[in-house]
PDB file of the backbone (N, CA, C, O) and the ligand in Angstrom, with CONECT records:
HET     ZN  A 101       1
ATOM      1  N   MET A   1      91.177  53.159  92.765  1.00  0.00           N
ATOM      2  CA  MET A   1      91.590  54.489  92.275  1.00  0.00           C
ATOM      3  C   MET A   1      90.501  55.040  91.364  1.00  0.00           C
ATOM      4  O   MET A   1      90.120  54.402  90.383  1.00  0.00           O
ATOM      5  N   ALA A   2      90.016  56.195  91.686  1.00  0.00           N
ATOM      6  CA  ALA A   2      88.856  56.771  90.996  1.00  0.00           C
ATOM      7  C   ALA A   2      89.092  57.021  89.515  1.00  0.00           C
ATOM      8  O   ALA A   2      88.140  57.041  88.735  1.00  0.00           O
ATOM      9  N   PHE A   3      90.318  57.208  89.123  1.00  0.00           N
ATOM     10  CA  PHE A   3      90.542  57.571  87.735  1.00  0.00           C
ATOM     11  C   PHE A   3      90.941  56.382  86.857  1.00  0.00           C
ATOM     12  O   PHE A   3      91.303  56.566  85.695  1.00  0.00           O
ATOM     13  N   ASP A   4      90.876  55.180  87.396  1.00  0.00           N
ATOM     14  CA  ASP A   4      91.195  54.007  86.596  1.00  0.00           C
ATOM     15  C   ASP A   4      90.318  53.886  85.359  1.00  0.00           C
ATOM     16  O   ASP A   4      90.797  53.592  84.264  1.00  0.00           O
ATOM     17  N   TRP A   5      89.023  54.119  85.555  1.00  0.00           N
ATOM     18  CA  TRP A   5      88.100  54.012  84.429  1.00  0.00           C
ATOM     19  C   TRP A   5      88.444  55.027  83.358  1.00  0.00           C
ATOM     20  O   TRP A   5      88.338  54.759  82.161  1.00  0.00           O
ATOM     21  N   LEU A   6      88.857  56.191  83.814  1.00  0.00           N
ATOM     22  CA  LEU A   6      89.188  57.272  82.898  1.00  0.00           C
ATOM     23  C   LEU A   6      90.422  56.890  82.093  1.00  0.00           C
ATOM     24  O   LEU A   6      90.494  57.117  80.886  1.00  0.00           O
ATOM     25  N   ASN A   7      91.367  56.318  82.773  1.00  0.00           N
ATOM     26  CA  ASN A   7      92.593  55.882  82.136  1.00  0.00           C
ATOM     27  C   ASN A   7      92.306  54.880  81.023  1.00  0.00           C
ATOM     28  O   ASN A   7      92.796  55.022  79.903  1.00  0.00           O
ATOM     29  N   LYS A   8      91.506  53.865  81.347  1.00  0.00           N
ATOM     30  CA  LYS A   8      91.150  52.842  80.365  1.00  0.00           C
ATOM     31  C   LYS A   8      90.398  53.462  79.196  1.00  0.00           C
ATOM     32  O   LYS A   8      90.671  53.174  78.031  1.00  0.00           O
ATOM     33  N   PHE A   9      89.457  54.308  79.537  1.00  0.00           N
ATOM     34  CA  PHE A   9      88.647  54.964  78.519  1.00  0.00           C
ATOM     35  C   PHE A   9      89.534  55.726  77.546  1.00  0.00           C
ATOM     36  O   PHE A   9      89.392  55.602  76.329  1.00  0.00           O
ATOM     37  N   GLN A  10      90.443  56.510  78.090  1.00  0.00           N
ATOM     38  CA  GLN A  10      91.277  57.337  77.231  1.00  0.00           C
ATOM     39  C   GLN A  10      92.231  56.498  76.391  1.00  0.00           C
ATOM     40  O   GLN A  10      92.485  56.820  75.230  1.00  0.00           O
ATOM     41  N   LYS A  11      92.753  55.440  76.964  1.00  0.00           N
ATOM     42  CA  LYS A  11      93.719  54.640  76.218  1.00  0.00           C
ATOM     43  C   LYS A  11      93.072  53.849  75.096  1.00  0.00           C
ATOM     44  O   LYS A  11      93.737  53.507  74.118  1.00  0.00           O
ATOM     45  N   ALA A  12      91.776  53.551  75.223  1.00  0.00           N
ATOM     46  CA  ALA A  12      91.093  52.778  74.199  1.00  0.00           C
ATOM     47  C   ALA A  12      90.598  53.662  73.065  1.00  0.00           C
ATOM     48  O   ALA A  12      90.158  53.170  72.025  1.00  0.00           O
ATOM     49  N   GLN A  13      90.674  54.952  73.272  1.00  0.00           N
ATOM     50  CA  GLN A  13      90.074  55.873  72.315  1.00  0.00           C
ATOM     51  C   GLN A  13      91.096  56.483  71.366  1.00  0.00           C
ATOM     52  O   GLN A  13      92.279  56.632  71.675  1.00  0.00           O
ATOM     53  N   THR A  14      90.576  56.824  70.205  1.00  0.00           N
ATOM     54  CA  THR A  14      91.330  57.696  69.311  1.00  0.00           C
ATOM     55  C   THR A  14      90.994  59.105  69.753  1.00  0.00           C
ATOM     56  O   THR A  14      89.839  59.420  70.040  1.00  0.00           O
ATOM     57  N   LYS A  15      91.989  59.935  69.806  1.00  0.00           N
ATOM     58  CA  LYS A  15      91.741  61.305  70.266  1.00  0.00           C
ATOM     59  C   LYS A  15      90.895  62.093  69.266  1.00  0.00           C
ATOM     60  O   LYS A  15      91.089  62.009  68.053  1.00  0.00           O
ATOM     61  N   ALA A  16      89.979  62.838  69.799  1.00  0.00           N
ATOM     62  CA  ALA A  16      89.227  63.756  68.956  1.00  0.00           C
ATOM     63  C   ALA A  16      90.173  64.883  68.545  1.00  0.00           C
ATOM     64  O   ALA A  16      91.143  65.164  69.249  1.00  0.00           O
ATOM     65  N   PRO A  17      89.900  65.522  67.425  1.00  0.00           N
ATOM     66  CA  PRO A  17      90.797  66.604  66.985  1.00  0.00           C
ATOM     67  C   PRO A  17      90.926  67.705  68.042  1.00  0.00           C
ATOM     68  O   PRO A  17      91.950  68.384  68.118  1.00  0.00           O
ATOM     69  N   ASN A  18      89.894  67.872  68.844  1.00  0.00           N
ATOM     70  CA  ASN A  18      89.939  68.924  69.876  1.00  0.00           C
ATOM     71  C   ASN A  18      90.205  68.342  71.262  1.00  0.00           C
ATOM     72  O   ASN A  18      89.858  68.948  72.276  1.00  0.00           O
ATOM     73  N   TYR A  19      90.828  67.155  71.297  1.00  0.00           N
ATOM     74  CA  TYR A  19      91.109  66.493  72.577  1.00  0.00           C
ATOM     75  C   TYR A  19      91.792  67.427  73.576  1.00  0.00           C
ATOM     76  O   TYR A  19      91.347  67.559  74.716  1.00  0.00           O
ATOM     77  N   ALA A  20      92.858  68.061  73.150  1.00  0.00           N
ATOM     78  CA  ALA A  20      93.624  68.911  74.072  1.00  0.00           C
ATOM     79  C   ALA A  20      92.762  70.049  74.600  1.00  0.00           C
ATOM     80  O   ALA A  20      92.730  70.303  75.804  1.00  0.00           O
ATOM     81  N   GLU A  21      92.073  70.726  73.712  1.00  0.00           N
ATOM     82  CA  GLU A  21      91.257  71.873  74.106  1.00  0.00           C
ATOM     83  C   GLU A  21      90.169  71.465  75.092  1.00  0.00           C
ATOM     84  O   GLU A  21      89.977  72.097  76.131  1.00  0.00           O
ATOM     85  N   LYS A  22      89.455  70.381  74.738  1.00  0.00           N
ATOM     86  CA  LYS A  22      88.343  69.928  75.584  1.00  0.00           C
ATOM     87  C   LYS A  22      88.823  69.470  76.950  1.00  0.00           C
ATOM     88  O   LYS A  22      88.264  69.848  77.980  1.00  0.00           O
ATOM     89  N   THR A  23      89.870  68.649  76.945  1.00  0.00           N
ATOM     90  CA  THR A  23      90.364  68.079  78.186  1.00  0.00           C
ATOM     91  C   THR A  23      90.945  69.154  79.102  1.00  0.00           C
ATOM     92  O   THR A  23      90.659  69.191  80.298  1.00  0.00           O
ATOM     93  N   LEU A  24      91.752  70.011  78.528  1.00  0.00           N
ATOM     94  CA  LEU A  24      92.371  71.053  79.350  1.00  0.00           C
ATOM     95  C   LEU A  24      91.330  72.025  79.882  1.00  0.00           C
ATOM     96  O   LEU A  24      91.448  72.512  81.007  1.00  0.00           O
ATOM     97  N   ALA A  25      90.310  72.310  79.074  1.00  0.00           N
ATOM     98  CA  ALA A  25      89.240  73.205  79.538  1.00  0.00           C
ATOM     99  C   ALA A  25      88.500  72.566  80.712  1.00  0.00           C
ATOM    100  O   ALA A  25      88.143  73.247  81.673  1.00  0.00           O
ATOM    101  N   ALA A  26      88.273  71.258  80.628  1.00  0.00           N
ATOM    102  CA  ALA A  26      87.581  70.554  81.705  1.00  0.00           C
ATOM    103  C   ALA A  26      88.404  70.580  82.991  1.00  0.00           C
ATOM    104  O   ALA A  26      87.857  70.777  84.077  1.00  0.00           O
ATOM    105  N   TYR A  27      89.700  70.383  82.870  1.00  0.00           N
ATOM    106  CA  TYR A  27      90.548  70.385  84.058  1.00  0.00           C
ATOM    107  C   TYR A  27      90.650  71.790  84.650  1.00  0.00           C
ATOM    108  O   TYR A  27      90.754  71.968  85.864  1.00  0.00           O
ATOM    109  N   LYS A  28      90.618  72.766  83.769  1.00  0.00           N
ATOM    110  CA  LYS A  28      90.672  74.142  84.237  1.00  0.00           C
ATOM    111  C   LYS A  28      89.429  74.454  85.069  1.00  0.00           C
ATOM    112  O   LYS A  28      89.500  75.116  86.104  1.00  0.00           O
ATOM    113  N   LEU A  29      88.298  73.962  84.588  1.00  0.00           N
ATOM    114  CA  LEU A  29      87.051  74.120  85.344  1.00  0.00           C
ATOM    115  C   LEU A  29      87.168  73.445  86.701  1.00  0.00           C
ATOM    116  O   LEU A  29      86.724  73.982  87.716  1.00  0.00           O
ATOM    117  N   GLY A  30      87.775  72.256  86.708  1.00  0.00           N
ATOM    118  CA  GLY A  30      87.958  71.505  87.944  1.00  0.00           C
ATOM    119  C   GLY A  30      88.854  72.239  88.928  1.00  0.00           C
ATOM    120  O   GLY A  30      88.719  72.081  90.141  1.00  0.00           O
ATOM    121  N   MET A  31      89.756  73.029  88.406  1.00  0.00           N
ATOM    122  CA  MET A  31      90.640  73.805  89.274  1.00  0.00           C
ATOM    123  C   MET A  31      89.859  74.953  89.913  1.00  0.00           C
ATOM    124  O   MET A  31      90.062  75.296  91.078  1.00  0.00           O
ATOM    125  N   LYS A  32      88.966  75.531  89.124  1.00  0.00           N
ATOM    126  CA  LYS A  32      88.178  76.659  89.626  1.00  0.00           C
ATOM    127  C   LYS A  32      87.096  76.216  90.594  1.00  0.00           C
ATOM    128  O   LYS A  32      87.028  76.698  91.725  1.00  0.00           O
ATOM    129  N   ALA A  33      86.251  75.297  90.146  1.00  0.00           N
ATOM    130  CA  ALA A  33      85.056  74.910  90.889  1.00  0.00           C
ATOM    131  C   ALA A  33      85.309  74.611  92.361  1.00  0.00           C
ATOM    132  O   ALA A  33      85.120  75.472  93.221  1.00  0.00           O
ATOM    133  N   LYS A  34      85.740  73.376  92.645  1.00  0.00           N
ATOM    134  CA  LYS A  34      85.980  73.036  94.040  1.00  0.00           C
ATOM    135  C   LYS A  34      87.458  73.076  94.369  1.00  0.00           C
ATOM    136  O   LYS A  34      87.867  72.846  95.507  1.00  0.00           O
ATOM    137  N   GLY A  35      88.240  73.370  93.367  1.00  0.00           N
ATOM    138  CA  GLY A  35      89.659  73.494  93.600  1.00  0.00           C
ATOM    139  C   GLY A  35      90.373  72.204  93.939  1.00  0.00           C
ATOM    140  O   GLY A  35      91.423  72.223  94.582  1.00  0.00           O
ATOM    141  N   SER A  36      89.805  71.068  93.507  1.00  0.00           N
ATOM    142  CA  SER A  36      90.435  69.795  93.873  1.00  0.00           C
ATOM    143  C   SER A  36      91.520  69.383  92.885  1.00  0.00           C
ATOM    144  O   SER A  36      92.315  68.486  93.165  1.00  0.00           O
ATOM    145  N   ILE A  37      91.550  70.039  91.737  1.00  0.00           N
ATOM    146  CA  ILE A  37      92.571  69.716  90.748  1.00  0.00           C
ATOM    147  C   ILE A  37      93.689  70.755  90.815  1.00  0.00           C
ATOM    148  O   ILE A  37      93.446  71.961  90.766  1.00  0.00           O
ATOM    149  N   ALA A  38      94.903  70.261  90.927  1.00  0.00           N
ATOM    150  CA  ALA A  38      96.052  71.157  91.068  1.00  0.00           C
ATOM    151  C   ALA A  38      96.669  71.510  89.719  1.00  0.00           C
ATOM    152  O   ALA A  38      97.324  72.543  89.581  1.00  0.00           O
ATOM    153  N   GLY A  39      96.459  70.652  88.730  1.00  0.00           N
ATOM    154  CA  GLY A  39      97.048  70.883  87.416  1.00  0.00           C
ATOM    155  C   GLY A  39      96.963  69.624  86.589  1.00  0.00           C
ATOM    156  O   GLY A  39      96.206  68.714  86.924  1.00  0.00           O
ATOM    157  N   VAL A  40      97.726  69.554  85.514  1.00  0.00           N
ATOM    158  CA  VAL A  40      97.719  68.353  84.688  1.00  0.00           C
ATOM    159  C   VAL A  40      99.137  67.837  84.481  1.00  0.00           C
ATOM    160  O   VAL A  40     100.117  68.580  84.517  1.00  0.00           O
ATOM    161  N   ARG A  41      99.194  66.529  84.263  1.00  0.00           N
ATOM    162  CA  ARG A  41     100.441  65.875  83.904  1.00  0.00           C
ATOM    163  C   ARG A  41     100.241  65.264  82.532  1.00  0.00           C
ATOM    164  O   ARG A  41      99.114  65.003  82.112  1.00  0.00           O
ATOM    165  N   VAL A  42     101.332  65.041  81.848  1.00  0.00           N
ATOM    166  CA  VAL A  42     101.248  64.297  80.597  1.00  0.00           C
ATOM    167  C   VAL A  42     101.660  62.873  80.913  1.00  0.00           C
ATOM    168  O   VAL A  42     102.791  62.619  81.328  1.00  0.00           O
ATOM    169  N   ALA A  43     100.730  61.940  80.715  1.00  0.00           N
ATOM    170  CA  ALA A  43     101.025  60.539  80.975  1.00  0.00           C
ATOM    171  C   ALA A  43     101.342  59.840  79.662  1.00  0.00           C
ATOM    172  O   ALA A  43     100.597  59.952  78.688  1.00  0.00           O
ATOM    173  N   THR A  44     102.444  59.124  79.648  1.00  0.00           N
ATOM    174  CA  THR A  44     102.811  58.394  78.439  1.00  0.00           C
ATOM    175  C   THR A  44     102.764  56.908  78.744  1.00  0.00           C
ATOM    176  O   THR A  44     102.715  56.506  79.907  1.00  0.00           O
ATOM    177  N   SER A  45     102.778  56.109  77.718  1.00  0.00           N
ATOM    178  CA  SER A  45     102.833  54.666  77.912  1.00  0.00           C
ATOM    179  C   SER A  45     104.065  54.164  77.168  1.00  0.00           C
ATOM    180  O   SER A  45     104.671  54.909  76.398  1.00  0.00           O
ATOM    181  N   PRO A  46     104.441  52.894  77.396  1.00  0.00           N
ATOM    182  CA  PRO A  46     105.627  52.382  76.685  1.00  0.00           C
ATOM    183  C   PRO A  46     105.458  52.452  75.162  1.00  0.00           C
ATOM    184  O   PRO A  46     106.446  52.440  74.428  1.00  0.00           O
ATOM    185  N   GLN A  47     104.213  52.524  74.690  1.00  0.00           N
ATOM    186  CA  GLN A  47     103.968  52.610  73.248  1.00  0.00           C
ATOM    187  C   GLN A  47     104.018  54.052  72.734  1.00  0.00           C
ATOM    188  O   GLN A  47     103.959  54.293  71.528  1.00  0.00           O
ATOM    189  N   SER A  48     104.127  54.996  73.654  1.00  0.00           N
ATOM    190  CA  SER A  48     104.141  56.386  73.223  1.00  0.00           C
ATOM    191  C   SER A  48     105.380  56.686  72.392  1.00  0.00           C
ATOM    192  O   SER A  48     106.407  56.017  72.503  1.00  0.00           O
ATOM    193  N   CYS A  49     105.255  57.695  71.569  1.00  0.00           N
ATOM    194  CA  CYS A  49     106.360  58.080  70.691  1.00  0.00           C
ATOM    195  C   CYS A  49     107.509  58.690  71.499  1.00  0.00           C
ATOM    196  O   CYS A  49     107.345  59.017  72.674  1.00  0.00           O
ATOM    197  N   SER A  50     108.663  58.838  70.862  1.00  0.00           N
ATOM    198  CA  SER A  50     109.819  59.377  71.569  1.00  0.00           C
ATOM    199  C   SER A  50     109.605  60.836  71.956  1.00  0.00           C
ATOM    200  O   SER A  50     110.162  61.306  72.949  1.00  0.00           O
ATOM    201  N   ALA A  51     108.805  61.547  71.181  1.00  0.00           N
ATOM    202  CA  ALA A  51     108.514  62.939  71.525  1.00  0.00           C
ATOM    203  C   ALA A  51     107.797  62.992  72.870  1.00  0.00           C
ATOM    204  O   ALA A  51     108.064  63.864  73.697  1.00  0.00           O
ATOM    205  N   ALA A  52     106.886  62.048  73.074  1.00  0.00           N
ATOM    206  CA  ALA A  52     106.145  62.001  74.327  1.00  0.00           C
ATOM    207  C   ALA A  52     107.039  61.531  75.473  1.00  0.00           C
ATOM    208  O   ALA A  52     106.947  62.041  76.590  1.00  0.00           O
ATOM    209  N   GLN A  53     107.894  60.566  75.194  1.00  0.00           N
ATOM    210  CA  GLN A  53     108.786  60.044  76.225  1.00  0.00           C
ATOM    211  C   GLN A  53     109.721  61.140  76.750  1.00  0.00           C
ATOM    212  O   GLN A  53     110.188  61.084  77.887  1.00  0.00           O
ATOM    213  N   ALA A  54     109.979  62.117  75.911  1.00  0.00           N
ATOM    214  CA  ALA A  54     110.895  63.196  76.291  1.00  0.00           C
ATOM    215  C   ALA A  54     110.250  64.165  77.274  1.00  0.00           C
ATOM    216  O   ALA A  54     110.945  64.953  77.915  1.00  0.00           O
ATOM    217  N   ILE A  55     108.932  64.112  77.396  1.00  0.00           N
ATOM    218  CA  ILE A  55     108.241  64.992  78.337  1.00  0.00           C
ATOM    219  C   ILE A  55     108.473  64.492  79.754  1.00  0.00           C
ATOM    220  O   ILE A  55     108.440  63.289  80.017  1.00  0.00           O
ATOM    221  N   ASP A  56     108.704  65.413  80.645  1.00  0.00           N
ATOM    222  CA  ASP A  56     108.879  65.048  82.049  1.00  0.00           C
ATOM    223  C   ASP A  56     107.526  64.695  82.646  1.00  0.00           C
ATOM    224  O   ASP A  56     106.672  65.563  82.829  1.00  0.00           O
ATOM    225  N   ALA A  57     107.338  63.420  82.946  1.00  0.00           N
ATOM    226  CA  ALA A  57     106.042  62.937  83.429  1.00  0.00           C
ATOM    227  C   ALA A  57     105.730  63.397  84.851  1.00  0.00           C
ATOM    228  O   ALA A  57     104.602  63.244  85.321  1.00  0.00           O
ATOM    229  N   THR A  58     106.723  63.956  85.533  1.00  0.00           N
ATOM    230  CA  THR A  58     106.470  64.414  86.890  1.00  0.00           C
ATOM    231  C   THR A  58     106.130  65.907  86.919  1.00  0.00           C
ATOM    232  O   THR A  58     105.720  66.443  87.949  1.00  0.00           O
ATOM    233  N   GLU A  59     106.303  66.553  85.793  1.00  0.00           N
ATOM    234  CA  GLU A  59     106.033  67.987  85.693  1.00  0.00           C
ATOM    235  C   GLU A  59     104.529  68.240  85.776  1.00  0.00           C
ATOM    236  O   GLU A  59     103.746  67.580  85.093  1.00  0.00           O
ATOM    237  N   ILE A  60     104.132  69.186  86.606  1.00  0.00           N
ATOM    238  CA  ILE A  60     102.722  69.539  86.714  1.00  0.00           C
ATOM    239  C   ILE A  60     102.498  70.864  86.000  1.00  0.00           C
ATOM    240  O   ILE A  60     103.107  71.882  86.328  1.00  0.00           O
ATOM    241  N   TYR A  61     101.612  70.822  85.019  1.00  0.00           N
ATOM    242  CA  TYR A  61     101.360  72.017  84.218  1.00  0.00           C
ATOM    243  C   TYR A  61     100.028  72.664  84.574  1.00  0.00           C
ATOM    244  O   TYR A  61      99.085  71.993  84.993  1.00  0.00           O
ATOM    245  N   HIS A  62      99.973  73.964  84.401  1.00  0.00           N
ATOM    246  CA  HIS A  62      98.675  74.628  84.386  1.00  0.00           C
ATOM    247  C   HIS A  62      98.059  74.285  83.023  1.00  0.00           C
ATOM    248  O   HIS A  62      98.774  74.235  82.023  1.00  0.00           O
ATOM    249  N   PRO A  63      96.739  74.049  82.974  1.00  0.00           N
ATOM    250  CA  PRO A  63      96.139  73.683  81.683  1.00  0.00           C
ATOM    251  C   PRO A  63      96.482  74.651  80.546  1.00  0.00           C
ATOM    252  O   PRO A  63      96.560  74.239  79.389  1.00  0.00           O
ATOM    253  N   ASP A  64      96.681  75.900  80.859  1.00  0.00           N
ATOM    254  CA  ASP A  64      97.019  76.864  79.809  1.00  0.00           C
ATOM    255  C   ASP A  64      98.432  76.681  79.281  1.00  0.00           C
ATOM    256  O   ASP A  64      98.755  77.158  78.193  1.00  0.00           O
ATOM    257  N   GLU A  65      99.277  75.992  80.042  1.00  0.00           N
ATOM    258  CA  GLU A  65     100.683  75.869  79.661  1.00  0.00           C
ATOM    259  C   GLU A  65     101.114  74.459  79.307  1.00  0.00           C
ATOM    260  O   GLU A  65     102.273  74.229  78.960  1.00  0.00           O
ATOM    261  N   ALA A  66     100.189  73.513  79.393  1.00  0.00           N
ATOM    262  CA  ALA A  66     100.543  72.124  79.101  1.00  0.00           C
ATOM    263  C   ALA A  66     100.884  71.949  77.624  1.00  0.00           C
ATOM    264  O   ALA A  66     100.336  72.640  76.765  1.00  0.00           O
ATOM    265  N   PRO A  67     101.796  71.016  77.336  1.00  0.00           N
ATOM    266  CA  PRO A  67     102.115  70.744  75.927  1.00  0.00           C
ATOM    267  C   PRO A  67     100.850  70.274  75.208  1.00  0.00           C
ATOM    268  O   PRO A  67     100.047  69.539  75.782  1.00  0.00           O
ATOM    269  N   HIS A  68     100.676  70.684  73.987  1.00  0.00           N
ATOM    270  CA  HIS A  68      99.482  70.310  73.230  1.00  0.00           C
ATOM    271  C   HIS A  68      99.582  68.859  72.775  1.00  0.00           C
ATOM    272  O   HIS A  68     100.559  68.470  72.135  1.00  0.00           O
ATOM    273  N   LEU A  69      98.568  68.059  73.106  1.00  0.00           N
ATOM    274  CA  LEU A  69      98.517  66.657  72.674  1.00  0.00           C
ATOM    275  C   LEU A  69      97.475  66.501  71.568  1.00  0.00           C
ATOM    276  O   LEU A  69      96.441  67.164  71.639  1.00  0.00           O
ATOM    277  N   PRO A  70      97.683  65.675  70.565  1.00  0.00           N
ATOM    278  CA  PRO A  70      98.961  64.996  70.335  1.00  0.00           C
ATOM    279  C   PRO A  70     100.077  65.989  70.011  1.00  0.00           C
ATOM    280  O   PRO A  70      99.832  67.053  69.442  1.00  0.00           O
ATOM    281  N   LEU A  71     101.279  65.632  70.377  1.00  0.00           N
ATOM    282  CA  LEU A  71     102.416  66.506  70.152  1.00  0.00           C
ATOM    283  C   LEU A  71     102.619  66.756  68.661  1.00  0.00           C
ATOM    284  O   LEU A  71     102.341  65.897  67.824  1.00  0.00           O
ATOM    285  N   ALA A  72     103.107  67.944  68.355  1.00  0.00           N
ATOM    286  CA  ALA A  72     103.261  68.355  66.960  1.00  0.00           C
ATOM    287  C   ALA A  72     104.127  67.368  66.165  1.00  0.00           C
ATOM    288  O   ALA A  72     103.861  67.105  64.992  1.00  0.00           O
ATOM    289  N   ASP A  73     105.159  66.827  66.812  1.00  0.00           N
ATOM    290  CA  ASP A  73     106.040  65.918  66.070  1.00  0.00           C
ATOM    291  C   ASP A  73     105.773  64.450  66.394  1.00  0.00           C
ATOM    292  O   ASP A  73     106.641  63.595  66.212  1.00  0.00           O
ATOM    293  N   CYS A  74     104.568  64.170  66.873  1.00  0.00           N
ATOM    294  CA  CYS A  74     104.202  62.785  67.185  1.00  0.00           C
ATOM    295  C   CYS A  74     103.823  62.042  65.911  1.00  0.00           C
ATOM    296  O   CYS A  74     102.973  62.503  65.149  1.00  0.00           O
ATOM    297  N   PRO A  75     104.458  60.885  65.676  1.00  0.00           N
ATOM    298  CA  PRO A  75     104.144  60.143  64.447  1.00  0.00           C
ATOM    299  C   PRO A  75     102.782  59.436  64.493  1.00  0.00           C
ATOM    300  O   PRO A  75     102.243  59.056  63.453  1.00  0.00           O
ATOM    301  N   HIS A  76     102.230  59.260  65.701  1.00  0.00           N
ATOM    302  CA  HIS A  76     100.949  58.544  65.801  1.00  0.00           C
ATOM    303  C   HIS A  76      99.748  59.477  65.741  1.00  0.00           C
ATOM    304  O   HIS A  76      98.616  59.029  65.556  1.00  0.00           O
ATOM    305  N   ALA A  77      99.991  60.751  65.894  1.00  0.00           N
ATOM    306  CA  ALA A  77      98.916  61.755  65.877  1.00  0.00           C
ATOM    307  C   ALA A  77      97.759  61.362  66.788  1.00  0.00           C
ATOM    308  O   ALA A  77      97.950  61.190  67.992  1.00  0.00           O
ATOM    309  N   GLN A  78      96.569  61.220  66.227  1.00  0.00           N
ATOM    310  CA  GLN A  78      95.365  61.030  67.054  1.00  0.00           C
ATOM    311  C   GLN A  78      95.335  59.704  67.807  1.00  0.00           C
ATOM    312  O   GLN A  78      94.573  59.568  68.765  1.00  0.00           O
ATOM    313  N   THR A  79      96.133  58.730  67.407  1.00  0.00           N
ATOM    314  CA  THR A  79      96.080  57.450  68.102  1.00  0.00           C
ATOM    315  C   THR A  79      97.209  57.306  69.122  1.00  0.00           C
ATOM    316  O   THR A  79      97.376  56.240  69.715  1.00  0.00           O
ATOM    317  N   CYS A  80      97.969  58.351  69.323  1.00  0.00           N
ATOM    318  CA  CYS A  80      99.063  58.279  70.279  1.00  0.00           C
ATOM    319  C   CYS A  80      98.509  58.001  71.680  1.00  0.00           C
ATOM    320  O   CYS A  80      97.408  58.427  72.030  1.00  0.00           O
ATOM    321  N   GLN A  81      99.303  57.278  72.466  1.00  0.00           N
ATOM    322  CA  GLN A  81      98.872  56.872  73.803  1.00  0.00           C
ATOM    323  C   GLN A  81      99.130  57.932  74.867  1.00  0.00           C
ATOM    324  O   GLN A  81      98.810  57.710  76.035  1.00  0.00           O
ATOM    325  N   CYS A  82      99.687  59.053  74.504  1.00  0.00           N
ATOM    326  CA  CYS A  82      99.916  60.051  75.550  1.00  0.00           C
ATOM    327  C   CYS A  82      98.623  60.801  75.846  1.00  0.00           C
ATOM    328  O   CYS A  82      97.894  61.202  74.939  1.00  0.00           O
ATOM    329  N   VAL A  83      98.360  60.977  77.124  1.00  0.00           N
ATOM    330  CA  VAL A  83      97.108  61.614  77.557  1.00  0.00           C
ATOM    331  C   VAL A  83      97.400  62.596  78.687  1.00  0.00           C
ATOM    332  O   VAL A  83      98.458  62.549  79.313  1.00  0.00           O
ATOM    333  N   TYR A  84      96.462  63.464  78.927  1.00  0.00           N
ATOM    334  CA  TYR A  84      96.538  64.328  80.099  1.00  0.00           C
ATOM    335  C   TYR A  84      95.926  63.590  81.266  1.00  0.00           C
ATOM    336  O   TYR A  84      94.910  62.910  81.118  1.00  0.00           O
ATOM    337  N   ARG A  85      96.534  63.720  82.411  1.00  0.00           N
ATOM    338  CA  ARG A  85      95.948  63.186  83.636  1.00  0.00           C
ATOM    339  C   ARG A  85      95.813  64.342  84.609  1.00  0.00           C
ATOM    340  O   ARG A  85      96.712  65.173  84.735  1.00  0.00           O
ATOM    341  N   PRO A  86      94.674  64.386  85.300  1.00  0.00           N
ATOM    342  CA  PRO A  86      94.537  65.442  86.291  1.00  0.00           C
ATOM    343  C   PRO A  86      95.434  65.157  87.486  1.00  0.00           C
ATOM    344  O   PRO A  86      95.616  64.002  87.871  1.00  0.00           O
ATOM    345  N   VAL A  87      95.985  66.191  88.060  1.00  0.00           N
ATOM    346  CA  VAL A  87      96.750  66.045  89.297  1.00  0.00           C
ATOM    347  C   VAL A  87      95.884  66.634  90.402  1.00  0.00           C
ATOM    348  O   VAL A  87      95.544  67.817  90.373  1.00  0.00           O
ATOM    349  N   MET A  88      95.531  65.802  91.374  1.00  0.00           N
ATOM    350  CA  MET A  88      94.678  66.262  92.447  1.00  0.00           C
ATOM    351  C   MET A  88      95.511  66.978  93.501  1.00  0.00           C
ATOM    352  O   MET A  88      96.688  66.682  93.704  1.00  0.00           O
ATOM    353  N   LYS A  89      94.865  67.920  94.160  1.00  0.00           N
ATOM    354  CA  LYS A  89      95.567  68.691  95.193  1.00  0.00           C
ATOM    355  C   LYS A  89      96.223  67.810  96.245  1.00  0.00           C
ATOM    356  O   LYS A  89      97.347  68.071  96.674  1.00  0.00           O
ATOM    357  N   TYR A  90      95.497  66.746  96.665  1.00  0.00           N
ATOM    358  CA  TYR A  90      96.052  65.895  97.726  1.00  0.00           C
ATOM    359  C   TYR A  90      97.329  65.195  97.283  1.00  0.00           C
ATOM    360  O   TYR A  90      98.190  64.884  98.107  1.00  0.00           O
ATOM    361  N   GLU A  91      97.453  64.946  95.972  1.00  0.00           N
ATOM    362  CA  GLU A  91      98.677  64.299  95.473  1.00  0.00           C
ATOM    363  C   GLU A  91      99.873  65.238  95.626  1.00  0.00           C
ATOM    364  O   GLU A  91     100.979  64.818  95.965  1.00  0.00           O
ATOM    365  N   VAL A  92      99.620  66.497  95.371  1.00  0.00           N
ATOM    366  CA  VAL A  92     100.689  67.488  95.433  1.00  0.00           C
ATOM    367  C   VAL A  92     101.100  67.726  96.887  1.00  0.00           C
ATOM    368  O   VAL A  92     102.279  67.881  97.209  1.00  0.00           O
ATOM    369  N   GLU A  93     100.087  67.748  97.747  1.00  0.00           N
ATOM    370  CA  GLU A  93     100.363  68.020  99.156  1.00  0.00           C
ATOM    371  C   GLU A  93     101.129  66.904  99.851  1.00  0.00           C
ATOM    372  O   GLU A  93     101.800  67.122 100.860  1.00  0.00           O
ATOM    373  N   GLU A  94     101.011  65.677  99.276  1.00  0.00           N
ATOM    374  CA  GLU A  94     101.719  64.550  99.877  1.00  0.00           C
ATOM    375  C   GLU A  94     103.232  64.677  99.731  1.00  0.00           C
ATOM    376  O   GLU A  94     103.991  64.129 100.530  1.00  0.00           O
ATOM    377  N   LYS A  95     103.661  65.407  98.701  1.00  0.00           N
ATOM    378  CA  LYS A  95     105.075  65.493  98.433  1.00  0.00           C
ATOM    379  C   LYS A  95     105.847  66.163  99.548  1.00  0.00           C
ATOM    380  O   LYS A  95     107.066  66.305  99.455  1.00  0.00           O
TER     381      LYS A  95
HETATM  382 ZN    ZN A 101     102.905  60.750  70.770  1.00  0.00          ZN2+
END
């Protein structure tokens, strides 16, 4: 899976203060450029806070409408395990 490295990378990192802005902007570019990205999902882990667990992990957001991470009421703030994951067009089409 091509995004495994990305997953590991993101989970090992503390989020930069502009994590949401940077990541969503990058995915937005990916949607425009070759159009291979359909949107973003919020991926949580078992260690994620309850605020993150409450997010529907199957919901696909446009980068402009995705919940801002870290979530406002997240107790872990920058070290929270919730991340944005790109949703590829082929994933959506499989449904
Ligand atoms: Zn959180």
